[in-house]
N, CA, C and O atoms as a DFTB+ gen file, in Angstrom:
816 C
 N C O
     1  1     154.500       3.634     155.397
     2  2     154.384       3.596     156.832
     3  2     153.350       2.573     157.270
     4  3     153.334       2.180     158.437
     5  1     152.488       2.135     156.364
     6  2     151.535       1.105     156.723
     7  2     152.262      -0.132     157.249
     8  3     151.777      -0.806     158.158
     9  1     153.445      -0.428     156.663
    10  2     154.174      -1.618     157.058
    11  2     154.993      -1.394     158.322
    12  3     155.206      -2.333     159.088
    13  1     155.453      -0.177     158.555
    14  2     156.358       0.067     159.671
    15  2     155.655       0.563     160.923
    16  3     156.216       0.509     162.017
    17  1     154.436       1.044     160.767
    18  2     153.676       1.502     161.915
    19  2     152.201       1.297     161.624
    20  3     151.775       1.315     160.469
    21  1     151.426       1.101     162.681
    22  2     149.985       0.969     162.512
    23  2     149.322       2.161     163.175
    24  3     149.552       2.447     164.350
    25  1     148.497       2.850     162.406
    26  2     147.810       4.022     162.930
    27  2     146.354       3.944     162.536
    28  3     146.019       3.424     161.472
    29  1     145.485       4.462     163.390
    30  2     144.070       4.472     163.072
    31  2     143.538       5.889     163.157
    32  3     143.973       6.690     163.985
    33  1     142.573       6.185     162.268
    34  2     141.909       7.475     162.293
    35  2     141.040       7.536     163.533
    36  3     140.216       6.652     163.764
    37  1     141.222       8.589     164.339
    38  2     140.487       8.602     165.605
    39  2     139.583       9.800     165.756
    40  3     138.836       9.881     166.731
    41  1     139.624      10.739     164.822
    42  2     138.813      11.934     165.010
    43  2     137.336      11.680     164.825
    44  3     136.515      12.212     165.572
    45  1     136.986      10.872     163.838
    46  2     135.586      10.619     163.574
    47  2     134.910      11.851     163.015
    48  3     135.558      12.864     162.754
    49  1     133.632      11.762     162.837
    50  2     132.897      12.882     162.253
    51  2     132.853      14.090     163.149
    52  3     132.826      15.218     162.657
    53  1     132.844      13.883     164.489
    54  2     132.678      15.007     165.397
    55  2     133.982      15.473     166.005
    56  3     134.036      16.561     166.579
    57  1     135.041      14.676     165.894
    58  2     136.301      15.055     166.521
    59  2     136.264      14.913     168.031
    60  3     137.143      15.433     168.718
    61  1     135.247      14.206     168.574
    62  2     135.063      14.148     170.013
    63  2     136.225      13.519     170.740
    64  3     136.685      14.060     171.746
    65  1     136.727      12.362     170.247
    66  2     137.825      11.687     170.931
    67  2     139.055      12.566     170.948
    68  3     139.752      12.657     171.958
    69  1     139.325      13.222     169.809
    70  2     140.507      14.073     169.736
    71  2     140.402      15.229     170.717
    72  3     141.382      15.577     171.375
    73  1     139.229      15.823     170.818
    74  2     139.072      16.936     171.750
    75  2     139.278      16.472     173.189
    76  3     139.852      17.201     173.998
    77  1     138.812      15.262     173.516
    78  2     138.997      14.760     174.879
    79  2     140.468      14.517     175.187
    80  3     140.952      14.906     176.250
    81  1     141.181      13.877     174.265
    82  2     142.570      13.532     174.561
    83  2     143.441      14.782     174.627
    84  3     144.474      14.777     175.296
    85  1     143.041      15.846     173.945
    86  2     143.833      17.070     173.967
    87  2     143.341      18.055     175.028
    88  3     143.796      19.198     175.074
    89  1     142.420      17.616     175.873
    90  2     141.981      18.451     176.978
    91  2     141.201      19.663     176.538
    92  3     141.336      20.729     177.139
    93  1     140.383      19.532     175.500
    94  2     139.694      20.688     174.945
    95  2     138.574      21.155     175.855
    96  3     137.943      20.370     176.562
    97  1     138.352      22.452     175.813
    98  2     137.211      23.030     176.498
    99  2     136.086      23.193     175.491
   100  3     136.223      22.779     174.339
   101  1     134.984      23.785     175.903
   102  2     133.892      23.993     174.980
   103  2     134.274      25.025     173.933
   104  3     135.132      25.877     174.164
   105  1     133.621      24.938     172.772
   106  2     133.914      25.855     171.685
   107  2     133.561      27.280     172.084
   108  3     132.594      27.511     172.810
   109  1     134.350      28.228     171.604
   110  2     134.049      29.634     171.770
   111  2     133.555      30.177     170.447
   112  3     133.919      29.680     169.381
   113  1     132.722      31.202     170.527
   114  2     132.189      31.790     169.305
   115  2     133.291      32.538     168.573
   116  3     134.059      33.278     169.188
   117  1     133.369      32.348     167.267
   118  2     134.405      32.970     166.475
   119  2     133.942      34.324     165.954
   120  3     132.794      34.462     165.531
   121  1     134.824      35.329     165.977
   122  2     134.460      36.626     165.422
   123  2     134.105      36.506     163.946
   124  3     134.887      35.980     163.154
   125  1     132.930      36.991     163.579
   126  2     132.518      36.954     162.186
   127  2     131.953      35.619     161.754
   128  3     131.383      35.516     160.668
   129  1     132.101      34.571     162.594
   130  2     131.514      33.280     162.307
   131  2     132.214      32.477     161.226
   132  3     131.767      31.374     160.911
   133  1     133.299      32.987     160.642
   134  2     133.990      32.256     159.588
   135  2     135.087      31.373     160.185
   136  3     135.449      31.519     161.353
   137  1     135.608      30.457     159.370
   138  2     136.561      29.471     159.906
   139  2     137.892      29.506     159.166
   140  3     138.573      28.484     159.071
   141  1     138.274      30.675     158.638
   142  2     139.580      30.804     157.988
   143  2     140.512      31.649     158.850
   144  3     140.078      32.471     159.657
   145  1     141.795      31.419     158.650
   146  2     142.794      32.212     159.343
   147  2     144.178      31.787     158.903
   148  3     144.334      30.973     157.993
   149  1     145.186      32.351     159.562
   150  2     146.562      32.001     159.241
   151  2     147.055      30.962     160.257
   152  3     147.206      31.234     161.448
   153  1     147.295      29.763     159.723
   154  2     147.700      28.624     160.525
   155  2     149.175      28.771     160.911
   156  3     150.032      28.935     160.043
   157  1     149.464      28.712     162.193
   158  2     150.839      28.821     162.682
   159  2     151.488      27.434     162.614
   160  3     151.099      26.526     163.348
   161  1     152.468      27.280     161.738
   162  2     153.123      25.990     161.556
   163  2     154.410      25.858     162.373
   164  3     154.750      24.772     162.841
   165  1     155.104      26.956     162.533
   166  2     156.378      26.915     163.263
   167  2     156.576      28.239     163.983
   168  3     156.227      29.298     163.460
   169  1     157.135      28.175     165.177
   170  2     157.451      29.372     165.959
   171  2     158.912      29.291     166.365
   172  3     159.313      28.373     167.080
   173  1     159.710      30.254     165.909
   174  2     161.134      30.256     166.251
   175  2     161.318      30.672     167.716
   176  3     160.652      31.577     168.219
   177  1     162.232      29.989     168.367
   178  2     162.480      30.270     169.778
   179  2     162.955      31.705     169.972
   180  3     163.759      32.222     169.197
   181  1     162.435      32.338     171.030
   182  2     162.775      33.711     171.402
   183  2     162.351      34.754     170.366
   184  3     162.835      35.886     170.385
   185  1     161.458      34.374     169.475
   186  2     160.918      35.323     168.490
   187  2     159.757      36.093     169.110
   188  3     159.265      35.711     170.172
   189  1     159.306      37.186     168.458
   190  2     158.122      37.891     168.960
   191  2     156.902      36.979     169.075
   192  3     156.128      37.096     170.025
   193  1     156.725      36.069     168.108
   194  2     155.611      35.133     168.176
   195  2     155.737      34.184     169.351
   196  3     154.742      33.836     169.987
   197  1     156.965      33.764     169.642
   198  2     157.244      32.883     170.783
   199  2     156.850      33.565     172.091
   200  3     156.167      32.970     172.925
   201  1     157.281      34.812     172.267
   202  2     156.999      35.514     173.511
   203  2     155.537      35.934     173.614
   204  3     155.043      36.209     174.707
   205  1     154.850      35.985     172.482
   206  2     153.409      36.274     172.510
   207  2     152.596      35.037     172.865
   208  3     151.397      35.133     173.125
   209  1     153.245      33.873     172.876
   210  2     152.575      32.643     173.281
   211  2     151.918      31.877     172.154
   212  3     151.041      31.052     172.412
   213  1     152.313      32.122     170.899
   214  2     151.743      31.371     169.782
   215  2     152.181      29.908     169.856
   216  3     153.347      29.608     170.114
   217  1     151.231      29.011     169.626
   218  2     151.484      27.574     169.717
   219  2     151.480      26.967     168.319
   220  3     150.472      27.041     167.617
   221  1     152.607      26.362     167.903
   222  2     152.640      25.804     166.546
   223  2     151.602      24.723     166.323
   224  3     151.290      23.932     167.213
   225  1     151.099      24.711     165.159
   226  2     150.100      23.812     164.582
   227  2     148.692      24.014     165.138
   228  3     147.737      23.976     164.363
   229  1     148.524      24.221     166.406
   230  2     147.174      24.346     166.960
   231  2     146.598      25.750     166.824
   232  3     145.377      25.907     166.808
   233  1     147.438      26.768     166.727
   234  2     146.954      28.149     166.683
   235  2     146.682      28.635     165.263
   236  3     147.432      28.347     164.330
   237  1     145.589      29.377     165.129
   238  2     145.242      30.096     163.906
   239  2     145.058      31.569     164.264
   240  3     144.265      31.903     165.144
   241  1     145.790      32.444     163.585
   242  2     145.613      33.881     163.786
   243  2     144.418      34.309     162.954
   244  3     144.461      34.252     161.726
   245  1     143.334      34.744     163.625
   246  2     142.110      35.052     162.890
   247  2     141.822      36.549     162.789
   248  3     140.977      36.966     161.997
   249  1     142.516      37.352     163.582
   250  2     142.401      38.802     163.410
   251  2     143.642      39.470     163.975
   252  3     144.322      38.933     164.849
   253  1     143.917      40.665     163.448
   254  2     145.034      41.475     163.930
   255  2     144.576      42.921     163.894
   256  3     144.026      43.381     162.893
   257  1     144.803      43.635     164.984
   258  2     144.231      44.977     165.070
   259  2     142.719      44.865     164.987
   260  3     142.109      44.107     165.741
   261  1     142.114      45.610     164.081
   262  2     140.666      45.533     163.877
   263  2     140.301      44.744     162.627
   264  3     139.139      44.735     162.221
   265  1     141.281      44.078     162.009
   266  2     141.037      43.385     160.734
   267  2     140.820      41.895     160.953
   268  3     141.647      41.220     161.567
   269  1     139.689      41.383     160.442
   270  2     139.438      39.937     160.439
   271  2     140.205      39.325     159.275
   272  3     140.025      39.727     158.126
   273  1     141.060      38.351     159.575
   274  2     141.951      37.766     158.563
   275  2     141.290      36.538     157.931
   276  3     141.699      35.404     158.179
   277  1     140.270      36.781     157.116
   278  2     139.543      35.681     156.498
   279  2     139.750      35.632     154.986
   280  3     138.991      34.981     154.268
   281  1     140.787      36.326     154.508
   282  2     141.145      36.283     153.090
   283  2     142.649      36.062     152.965
   284  3     143.428      36.521     153.800
   285  1     143.042      35.358     151.919
   286  2     144.461      35.087     151.678
   287  2     145.060      36.270     150.919
   288  3     145.268      36.214     149.707
   289  1     145.331      37.343     151.668
   290  2     145.885      38.544     151.046
   291  2     147.023      39.076     151.919
   292  3     147.535      38.364     152.782
   293  1     147.412      40.316     151.692
   294  2     148.574      40.890     152.388
   295  2     148.204      41.670     153.643
   296  3     149.043      42.388     154.186
   297  1     146.966      41.544     154.115
   298  2     146.527      42.343     155.261
   299  2     147.412      42.129     156.482
   300  3     147.860      43.099     157.094
   301  1     147.671      40.880     156.843
   302  2     148.493      40.607     158.022
   303  2     149.906      41.143     157.831
   304  3     150.463      41.761     158.738
   305  1     150.484      40.910     156.664
   306  2     151.841      41.387     156.386
   307  2     151.924      42.897     156.526
   308  3     152.863      43.419     157.128
   309  1     150.943      43.599     155.971
   310  2     150.945      45.068     156.035
   311  2     150.774      45.564     157.461
   312  3     151.395      46.552     157.853
   313  1     149.935      44.886     158.245
   314  2     149.752      45.278     159.641
   315  2     151.025      45.066     160.450
   316  3     151.350      45.872     161.322
   317  1     151.742      43.989     160.165
   318  2     152.999      43.739     160.869
   319  2     154.028      44.817     160.540
   320  3     154.758      45.273     161.420
   321  1     154.086      45.219     159.280
   322  2     155.067      46.226     158.850
   323  2     154.810      47.561     159.542
   324  3     155.748      48.203     160.014
   325  1     153.545      47.982     159.605
   326  2     153.243      49.287     160.215
   327  2     153.291      49.225     161.740
   328  3     153.222      50.255     162.411
   329  1     153.408      48.008     162.284
   330  2     153.418      47.855     163.740
   331  2     154.791      47.449     164.281
   332  3     154.898      47.009     165.426
   333  1     155.832      47.590     163.472
   334  2     157.173      47.220     163.930
   335  2     157.527      47.979     165.203
   336  3     157.397      49.200     165.281
   337  1     157.977      47.219     166.196
   338  2     158.347      47.721     167.528
   339  2     157.168      48.357     168.259
   340  3     157.358      49.169     169.165
   341  1     155.948      47.983     167.864
   342  2     154.747      48.436     168.562
   343  2     153.899      47.213     168.920
   344  3     153.956      46.182     168.250
   345  1     153.125      47.349     169.976
   346  2     152.250      46.256     170.391
   347  2     151.089      46.114     169.408
   348  3     150.430      47.098     169.071
   349  1     150.844      44.895     168.952
   350  2     149.751      44.605     168.023
   351  2     148.874      43.519     168.643
   352  3     149.340      42.418     168.935
   353  1     147.600      43.848     168.837
   354  2     146.672      42.872     169.406
   355  2     146.210      41.911     168.320
   356  3     145.907      42.315     167.197
   357  1     146.163      40.636     168.674
   358  2     145.712      39.606     167.743
   359  2     144.699      38.709     168.437
   360  3     144.730      38.518     169.653
   361  1     143.798      38.165     167.622
   362  2     142.861      37.169     168.109
   363  2     143.282      35.822     167.531
   364  3     143.511      35.696     166.328
   365  1     143.380      34.829     168.391
   366  2     143.897      33.514     168.000
   367  2     142.881      32.445     168.382
   368  3     142.341      32.444     169.488
   369  1     142.633      31.532     167.439
   370  2     141.781      30.371     167.720
   371  2     142.673      29.134     167.838
   372  3     143.519      28.883     166.980
   373  1     142.474      28.373     168.903
   374  2     143.282      27.177     169.154
   375  2     142.430      25.933     168.955
   376  3     141.409      25.762     169.621
   377  1     142.851      25.055     168.028
   378  2     142.053      23.863     167.724
   379  2     142.172      22.793     168.802
   380  3     141.334      21.894     168.867
   381  1     143.184      22.871     169.639
   382  2     143.329      21.893     170.718
   383  2     142.339      22.181     171.849
   384  3     141.702      21.265     172.369
   385  1     142.216      23.438     172.222
   386  2     141.316      23.818     173.312
   387  2     139.948      24.253     172.808
   388  3     139.017      24.415     173.597
   389  1     139.819      24.447     171.476
   390  2     138.570      24.930     170.871
   391  2     138.196      26.302     171.440
   392  3     137.015      26.622     171.579
   393  1     139.203      27.105     171.765
   394  2     138.947      28.393     172.406
   395  2     139.606      29.535     171.637
   396  3     140.604      29.353     170.940
   397  1     139.015      30.709     171.789
   398  2     139.546      31.943     171.204
   399  2     140.201      32.742     172.318
   400  3     139.657      32.852     173.416
   401  1     141.383      33.303     172.028
   402  2     142.043      34.133     173.038
   403  2     142.669      35.366     172.374
   404  3     142.912      35.382     171.167
   405  1     142.915      36.367     173.165
   406  2     143.582      37.585     172.700
   407  2     145.047      37.532     173.122
   408  3     145.364      37.161     174.252
   409  1     145.937      37.905     172.203
   410  2     147.354      38.012     172.540
   411  2     147.864      39.372     172.071
   412  3     147.211      40.060     171.286
   413  1     149.022      39.739     172.556
   414  2     149.686      40.962     172.092
   415  2     151.090      40.591     171.643
   416  3     151.872      40.031     172.411
   417  1     151.400      40.909     170.394
   418  2     152.726      40.632     169.840
   419  2     153.369      41.950     169.426
   420  3     152.683      42.918     169.097
   421  1     154.690      41.968     169.450
   422  2     155.432      43.158     169.034
   423  2     156.336      42.791     167.874
   424  3     157.446      42.306     168.092
   425  1     155.878      43.014     166.623
   426  2     156.710      42.703     165.454
   427  2     158.041      43.439     165.534
   428  3     158.089      44.600     165.939
   429  1     159.116      42.766     165.149
   430  2     160.435      43.378     165.312
   431  2     161.413      42.886     164.255
   432  3     161.365      41.736     163.818
   433  1     162.312      43.805     163.855
   434  2     163.451      43.454     163.006
   435  2     164.698      43.174     163.829
   436  3     165.741      42.820     163.278
   437  1     164.598      43.331     165.143
   438  2     165.789      43.366     165.990
   439  2     165.986      42.109     166.833
   440  3     166.946      42.025     167.599
   441  1     165.087      41.131     166.703
   442  2     165.161      39.992     167.631
   443  2     166.210      38.956     167.229
   444  3     166.534      38.074     168.024
   445  1     166.749      39.047     166.005
   446  2     167.874      38.207     165.616
   447  2     167.557      37.023     164.724
   448  3     168.446      36.242     164.384
   449  1     166.288      36.882     164.342
   450  2     165.907      35.778     163.466
   451  2     165.156      36.277     162.241
   452  3     165.180      37.467     161.928
   453  1     164.490      35.356     161.551
   454  2     163.798      35.677     160.319
   455  2     162.350      36.053     160.571
   456  3     161.664      35.437     161.386
   457  1     161.893      37.082     159.852
   458  2     160.495      37.488     159.931
   459  2     160.225      38.434     161.085
   460  3     160.950      38.452     162.079
   461  1     159.178      39.214     160.935
   462  2     158.827      40.183     161.970
   463  2     158.231      39.519     163.205
   464  3     158.341      40.039     164.316
   465  1     157.592      38.353     162.998
   466  2     157.059      37.599     164.137
   467  2     157.879      36.352     164.443
   468  3     157.818      35.816     165.549
   469  1     158.655      35.888     163.447
   470  2     159.426      34.664     163.637
   471  2     158.570      33.418     163.593
   472  3     158.864      32.429     164.264
   473  1     157.496      33.467     162.793
   474  2     156.622      32.303     162.672
   475  2     156.428      31.958     161.199
   476  3     156.515      32.828     160.332
   477  1     156.166      30.686     160.923
   478  2     155.784      30.239     159.582
   479  2     154.282      30.000     159.586
   480  3     153.760      29.318     160.468
   481  1     153.585      30.563     158.596
   482  2     152.132      30.473     158.569
   483  2     151.650      30.084     157.178
   484  3     152.375      30.235     156.195
   485  1     150.421      29.582     157.103
   486  2     149.743      29.369     155.826
   487  2     148.264      29.683     156.035
   488  3     147.718      29.457     157.115
   489  1     147.631      30.203     155.001
   490  2     146.213      30.532     155.089
   491  2     145.387      29.292     154.772
   492  3     145.598      28.655     153.740
   493  1     144.459      28.948     155.638
   494  2     143.572      27.815     155.381
   495  2     142.409      27.857     156.368
   496  3     142.360      28.711     157.253
   497  1     141.487      26.934     156.203
   498  2     140.350      26.815     157.107
   499  2     140.685      25.853     158.244
   500  3     141.385      24.858     158.052
   501  1     140.170      26.171     159.432
   502  2     140.358      25.249     160.556
   503  2     139.086      24.445     160.824
   504  3     138.993      23.739     161.828
   505  1     138.117      24.551     159.933
   506  2     136.904      23.755     160.061
   507  2     137.251      22.269     159.906
   508  3     137.816      21.872     158.887
   509  1     136.923      21.461     160.891
   510  2     137.217      20.034     160.842
   511  2     138.672      19.695     161.095
   512  3     139.109      18.590     160.772
   513  1     139.439      20.623     161.671
   514  2     140.873      20.389     161.871
   515  2     141.143      19.192     162.780
   516  3     142.187      18.551     162.658
   517  1     140.219      18.885     163.686
   518  2     140.426      17.773     164.623
   519  2     139.850      16.455     164.132
   520  3     139.917      15.449     164.838
   521  1     139.282      16.449     162.922
   522  2     138.628      15.228     162.462
   523  2     139.619      14.202     161.915
   524  3     139.476      13.006     162.168
   525  1     140.614      14.661     161.173
   526  2     141.585      13.735     160.591
   527  2     142.852      13.701     161.434
   528  3     143.832      14.389     161.149
   529  1     142.803      12.893     162.468
   530  2     143.920      12.689     163.390
   531  2     144.155      11.189     163.488
   532  3     143.217      10.416     163.686
   533  1     145.420      10.782     163.348
   534  2     145.743       9.350     163.331
   535  2     146.511       8.969     164.596
   536  3     147.556       9.547     164.893
   537  1     145.989       7.999     165.332
   538  2     146.618       7.514     166.552
   539  2     147.639       6.445     166.191
   540  3     147.296       5.452     165.550
   541  1     148.891       6.638     166.596
   542  2     149.942       5.661     166.334
   543  2     149.816       4.532     167.354
   544  3     149.972       4.754     168.554
   545  1     149.533       3.320     166.872
   546  2     149.291       2.183     167.768
   547  2     150.482       1.249     167.875
   548  3     150.765       0.726     168.953
   549  1     151.186       1.032     166.763
   550  2     152.342       0.136     166.778
   551  2     153.458       0.744     165.937
   552  3     153.196       1.394     164.925
   553  1     154.696       0.532     166.356
   554  2     155.875       0.968     165.602
   555  2     156.841      -0.209     165.541
   556  3     157.309      -0.681     166.577
   557  1     157.140      -0.681     164.346
   558  2     158.048      -1.811     164.171
   559  2     159.492      -1.377     164.453
   560  3     159.895      -0.296     164.025
   561  1     160.275      -2.196     165.161
   562  2     161.683      -1.853     165.426
   563  2     162.462      -1.636     164.126
   564  3     162.270      -2.358     163.148
   565  1     163.335      -0.642     164.129
   566  2     164.225      -0.314     163.005
   567  2     163.474       0.084     161.734
   568  3     164.067       0.119     160.656
   569  1     162.207       0.376     161.844
   570  2     161.421       0.815     160.694
   571  2     161.594       2.318     160.489
   572  3     162.116       3.001     161.369
   573  1     161.161       2.847     159.332
   574  2     161.201       4.303     159.138
   575  2     160.482       5.055     160.250
   576  3     160.934       6.121     160.668
   577  1     159.368       4.512     160.734
   578  2     158.627       5.172     161.813
   579  2     159.451       5.193     163.098
   580  3     159.480       6.197     163.810
   581  1     160.124       4.070     163.391
   582  2     160.959       4.005     164.597
   583  2     162.147       4.953     164.483
   584  3     162.482       5.657     165.436
   585  1     162.780       4.966     163.310
   586  2     163.928       5.851     163.106
   587  2     163.529       7.315     163.200
   588  3     164.338       8.163     163.578
   589  1     162.268       7.613     162.851
   590  2     161.779       8.992     162.937
   591  2     161.387       9.373     164.356
   592  3     161.129      10.542     164.641
   593  1     161.341       8.377     165.253
   594  2     161.033       8.668     166.651
   595  2     159.559       8.639     167.006
   596  3     159.163       9.171     168.043
   597  1     158.732       8.019     166.153
   598  2     157.315       7.902     166.496
   599  2     157.130       6.963     167.687
   600  3     157.808       5.942     167.805
   601  1     156.193       7.334     168.571
   602  2     155.983       6.586     169.803
   603  2     154.574       5.986     169.814
   604  3     153.591       6.709     169.647
   605  1     154.474       4.673     170.009
   606  2     153.146       4.050     170.016
   607  2     152.309       4.516     171.198
   608  3     152.831       4.786     172.280
   609  1     151.008       4.605     170.974
   610  2     149.976       4.923     171.960
   611  2     149.933       6.391     172.365
   612  3     148.843       6.942     172.517
   613  1     151.082       7.047     172.547
   614  2     151.034       8.443     173.007
   615  2     151.165       9.447     171.865
   616  3     150.925      10.636     172.073
   617  1     151.541       8.998     170.659
   618  2     151.679       9.898     169.515
   619  2     150.427       9.898     168.646
   620  3     149.811       8.860     168.401
   621  1     150.073      11.092     168.191
   622  2     148.969      11.275     167.256
   623  2     149.472      12.118     166.095
   624  3     149.990      13.216     166.304
   625  1     149.326      11.619     164.875
   626  2     149.700      12.391     163.691
   627  2     148.559      13.358     163.392
   628  3     147.445      12.932     163.088
   629  1     148.832      14.641     163.477
   630  2     147.762      15.632     163.364
   631  2     147.845      16.457     162.082
   632  3     146.971      17.287     161.829
   633  1     148.879      16.243     161.272
   634  2     148.931      16.991     160.022
   635  2     150.262      16.837     159.325
   636  3     151.158      16.133     159.790
   637  1     150.367      17.520     158.187
   638  2     151.578      17.511     157.376
   639  2     151.643      18.850     156.652
   640  3     150.744      19.680     156.784
   641  1     152.712      19.056     155.885
   642  2     152.814      20.309     155.138
   643  2     151.678      20.423     154.127
   644  3     151.178      21.519     153.872
   645  1     151.272      19.294     153.554
   646  2     150.090      19.270     152.701
   647  2     148.856      19.183     153.606
   648  3     148.900      18.540     154.655
   649  1     147.766      19.823     153.204
   650  2     146.550      19.798     154.001
   651  2     145.871      18.441     153.846
   652  3     145.636      17.977     152.730
   653  1     145.558      17.810     154.975
   654  2     144.940      16.482     154.980
   655  2     143.465      16.626     155.319
   656  3     143.108      16.917     156.461
   657  1     142.612      16.422     154.327
   658  2     141.179      16.631     154.524
   659  2     140.390      15.331     154.597
   660  3     139.310      15.300     155.187
   661  1     140.906      14.267     154.012
   662  2     140.193      12.999     153.983
   663  2     140.985      11.931     154.728
   664  3     142.189      12.074     154.941
   665  1     140.294      10.854     155.125
   666  2     140.930       9.822     155.936
   667  2     142.096       9.146     155.222
   668  3     143.038       8.701     155.877
   669  1     142.051       9.061     153.890
   670  2     143.104       8.387     153.141
   671  2     144.238       9.327     152.719
   672  3     145.237       8.879     152.158
   673  1     144.089      10.610     152.983
   674  2     145.088      11.578     152.506
   675  2     146.473      11.304     153.077
   676  3     147.469      11.436     152.366
   677  1     146.552      10.925     154.350
   678  2     147.862      10.664     154.964
   679  2     148.560       9.500     154.274
   680  3     149.747       9.582     153.959
   681  1     147.827       8.419     154.039
   682  2     148.445       7.243     153.436
   683  2     148.835       7.508     151.981
   684  3     149.850       7.002     151.504
   685  1     148.028       8.301     151.284
   686  2     148.377       8.674     149.907
   687  2     149.642       9.527     149.899
   688  3     150.494       9.374     149.024
   689  1     149.760      10.422     150.874
   690  2     150.946      11.269     150.968
   691  2     152.185      10.432     151.258
   692  3     153.246      10.664     150.677
   693  1     152.053       9.459     152.156
   694  2     153.176       8.580     152.495
   695  2     153.615       7.788     151.269
   696  3     154.810       7.682     150.991
   697  1     152.657       7.233     150.538
   698  2     152.992       6.441     149.355
   699  2     153.677       7.285     148.280
   700  3     154.542       6.789     147.558
   701  1     153.300       8.532     148.176
   702  2     153.912       9.405     147.170
   703  2     155.312       9.856     147.572
   704  3     156.040      10.410     146.748
   705  1     155.701       9.625     148.834
   706  2     157.025      10.015     149.322
   707  2     157.928       8.802     149.554
   708  3     158.854       8.873     150.362
   709  1     157.678       7.714     148.872
   710  2     158.539       6.542     149.044
   711  2     159.995       6.899     148.744
   712  3     160.321       7.334     147.640
   713  1     160.869       6.709     149.741
   714  2     162.282       7.030     149.587
   715  2     162.607       8.510     149.704
   716  3     163.760       8.904     149.525
   717  1     161.601       9.343     150.004
   718  2     161.813      10.791     150.108
   719  2     161.373      11.277     151.493
   720  3     160.387      10.775     152.032
   721  1     162.083      12.236     152.070
   722  2     161.714      12.742     153.397
   723  2     160.332      13.386     153.382
   724  3     159.978      14.096     152.442
   725  1     159.570      13.136     154.416
   726  2     158.232      13.697     154.572
   727  2     158.116      14.305     155.968
   728  3     158.401      13.645     156.967
   729  1     157.700      15.560     156.025
   730  2     157.518      16.227     157.316
   731  2     156.071      16.071     157.779
   732  3     155.137      16.411     157.054
   733  1     155.898      15.553     158.992
   734  2     154.567      15.446     159.585
   735  2     154.593      16.120     160.955
   736  3     155.650      16.327     161.551
   737  1     153.405      16.452     161.430
   738  2     153.273      17.089     162.738
   739  2     152.625      16.093     163.691
   740  3     151.592      15.495     163.388
   741  1     153.256      15.929     164.850
   742  2     152.852      14.880     165.786
   743  2     152.585      15.484     167.161
   744  3     153.397      16.236     167.699
   745  1     151.429      15.135     167.711
   746  2     151.068      15.559     169.071
   747  2     151.268      14.383     170.024
   748  3     150.874      13.255     169.728
   749  1     151.880      14.662     171.163
   750  2     152.132      13.614     172.154
   751  2     151.354      13.910     173.428
   752  3     151.435      15.009     173.976
   753  1     150.604      12.927     173.893
   754  2     149.757      13.143     175.065
   755  2     150.551      13.232     176.363
   756  3     150.094      13.862     177.316
   757  1     151.736      12.612     176.422
   758  2     152.554      12.690     177.630
   759  2     153.129      14.083     177.830
   760  3     153.130      14.610     178.943
   761  1     153.619      14.678     176.742
   762  2     154.269      15.987     176.844
   763  2     153.299      17.139     176.608
   764  3     153.605      18.284     176.939
   765  1     152.112      16.840     176.026
   766  2     151.140      17.862     175.639
   767  2     151.762      18.878     174.693
   768  3     151.467      20.071     174.754
   769  1     152.631      18.378     173.813
   770  2     153.307      19.246     172.853
   771  2     153.201      18.675     171.448
   772  3     153.013      17.474     171.252
   773  1     153.328      19.571     170.477
   774  2     153.376      19.176     169.072
   775  2     154.817      19.304     168.593
   776  3     155.509      20.255     168.957
   777  1     155.277      18.350     167.778
   778  2     156.631      18.419     167.254
   779  2     156.629      18.057     165.774
   780  3     155.726      17.377     165.286
   781  1     157.655      18.524     165.072
   782  2     157.849      18.154     163.680
   783  2     158.644      16.857     163.618
   784  3     159.625      16.686     164.342
   785  1     158.217      15.948     162.754
   786  2     158.899      14.669     162.579
   787  2     159.193      14.493     161.090
   788  3     158.311      14.680     160.252
   789  1     160.424      14.135     160.768
   790  2     160.797      13.829     159.386
   791  2     160.887      12.312     159.252
   792  3     161.688      11.664     159.927
   793  1     160.058      11.758     158.377
   794  2     160.049      10.316     158.151
   795  2     160.305      10.049     156.674
   796  3     159.799      10.769     155.814
   797  1     161.085       9.022     156.378
   798  2     161.368       8.636     154.992
   799  2     160.754       7.260     154.743
   800  3     161.363       6.238     155.060
   801  1     159.540       7.235     154.172
   802  2     158.875       5.953     153.908
   803  2     159.717       5.069     152.992
   804  3     160.401       5.563     152.096
   805  1     159.659       3.784     153.221
   806  2     160.452       2.832     152.443
   807  2     159.653       1.547     152.294
   808  3     159.376       0.864     153.280
   809  1     159.282       1.218     151.057
   810  2     158.493       0.014     150.821
   811  2     159.322      -1.253     150.889
   812  3     158.780      -2.351     151.010
   813  1     160.649      -1.101     150.809
   814  2     161.522      -2.295     150.776
   815  2     161.446      -3.046     152.092
   816  3     162.106      -4.072     152.257
């Protein structure tokens, strides 16, 4: 993608620019002071998670009921099972707004899709989540980036299925996927939405 699009790391050490462009408010204090939770990667339409207002990629579920979800174990799964068709209070941290909010979800087997919440999650830390963000500056016509629908100036690459912790991680991931589809998560400032993008890097 280095050849087909030009992107620059814009988060910096403090993530200040990223917080400004995403309209972030001041940080809220996190329950327990820890920075782990279940990262919401995808929310199926009309699922319990959808109606609870979970936002893909930016939201981290950090507690459910009275349990702080700071360990990669079955606590959340077990709470969802015992709360089927019942209201379950959750605490969610949003990396875009830097704020903590309370939501109520109703896990269900009856909504017509997969999972009790209809969301895809992974356990990880959200510490520094806004630091490694790449601003798309140029997209070459007919390039893999153009075919994937990347938009210059308004698109920001904010993550991938693999966790990106260092500034070079994105480019290393792209190089390792030469000729193979790669899923990335892209935030657009015009729409204020995050979307999944499939790009197939090609060195040719």
